C-alpha positions, 0 to 999 in steps of 0.5 A, a space after each residue: 527505483 521507486 515503488 509503483 503503488 495502486 490502492 483500489 476499491 470495488 467503486 474506484 481507484 484511491 491512489 495510483 503513483 510512484 512512492 518511495 515507501 508504504 506503511 500498511 495496517 496489517 492484521 497483525 500490526 503495521 508494516 512497511 514495504 520498501 523498494 525490492 521487497 520480497 513478494 508478499 500477500 498479507 490481510 489488512 485491517 482498517 487504518 491508514 495507508 501511509 505513502 512516502 513520496 518524493 516531496 511528502 507523504 499522503 495518507 489514504 483511509 481503508 477499511 481492511 482488504 489485501 495487499 500484494 507486493 511483487 516486483 516493486 509493485 504494491 497492489 491494495 485491494 481495499 473494501 
């Protein structure tokens, strides 16, 4: 089962799709979310969100925000 990843800013959606893993720039360092991760809310700093897709990876630059993980859904509210 894959993760559903949504990265949203007040202006637009930066990414929406399925992923195998997501690496995020947390306020205390990089961390990774995999399938069936425990529920989580965390603050993010500026940096790149690395999204591991079935056929490669994608980087999305953010300027901080928050992430919520619940039920294989990763929602990033970015600045």
